N, C-alpha and C positions, 0 to 999 in steps of 0.2 A: 447097856450099862455104861455110865461115864467113870473114867478112870484117869486120874493124873498121878503119874509116879515121879518123884524127884530123886535124883542121884548127884553125887559128886562132893558131898559134904566129907570134910575130913578135918584133921588136926594140922595146923599150918602155923608158921612162926609170924609174928609181926613184920609187916613189910612184905609178905609173900602174896602170892596169887592162887586163886581157886576159880574153876568154871563149874557152875551147877546147872544141870540139865533137867528138864521137865518133859516127859512123854506123854501125849494125851491121846485118849481113844474115846469114842462114844459121842463126840461133838462135832458139828461142822467148824473146825478149828479155825478157818480163815476168817470167820465171822466174829469171833469172840475177841474181847480185850483180855490180854494175858498179864498176869502180875506176878510178882515175888513179894512175899511179906515175910516178916520175922518176929521171933518171940524170944526175948531172953529170960532166963530164970527170974521169976518174981515180978516180971513186966508184962505189959499189955501187947497183943499183936499189933504191929505197926507195917504200913506201905513201906517197901524199900523201893520198887520200881514197877512201872507198868508200861505196856506198849498196846495201842490199839491197831484195828485191822488197817487202818490207814498209815501206820507207822509213826503216829504221834507218841512220844514217850514222856514220862513223868517220873522224877527221881526225889526221894527224901533228901532234904538238904545235908543230911549226915553222909550221904554216899556220893552226892554230885562230884563229877570229875574223877571217881575212883571205880564205880561200878557202870556196867553197860548191859542193858538188855536187849536182847534180839529175838527174832522168831523167824522159823523156818517152816513156810505153809506146806512146802512139798512134803515134808516129813512129820508134820504136826508136832513141832518140837519148840520149846521156848528155853532160852539160855540166860544165865546170869554170869557174866565175866567180872569178877572181883579182884582189884589190883589194891596194892598198898593198904593191905589189911591191917586192922588194928584190934587190940583186945575187945574194945566196946562192940565189935562186930560179932562177937560171940553170940549164938542164938540158934534156934531150929528155924530154918528157912522152909517155907512153905510155897507151892505153887498154886495159883488161883486162875480160874477162868470165869468170866461172867459176860452173859449177852448184853450188848449194848442197849437194848430197849425191853428186854424181858427179864424184870428182876428176879424171878424165881428160877432162872437159870443162871446158878451161882455154885461153883464147884471148887473143891479143895483136895490137894494131896495130903499124904500123911506126914511129910516133913522129912527133911534131912540135917543133920547135925553139922554145924560148923563151928570149930573151936579155933581161936587165934591166941596162941601162948607160946611162950619159949621154954 
């Protein structure tokens, strides 16, 4: 059974920082591209950041220079470090894993809530 479990979501003030974690099991983690997506109320889910097995990263324009994605292959973990948080970052954040050349191998976590408000 494949399982992705996010944690770290919280209520934080504008300008604050937060680190999200995603623990994976049931996949050969080091092979997969890992990503973070988010969905704000009433909006479509969007890519926030992703990192490939070769450590190539890609970020949404809205979070460049503020967020950093990283992976720990030894522990099957992926992280999202979020700095200088803004109210518009408020969303449910989802962890994603997809195989680089097997499109049916695409998995999602249940999400963790991030609220940026004073």
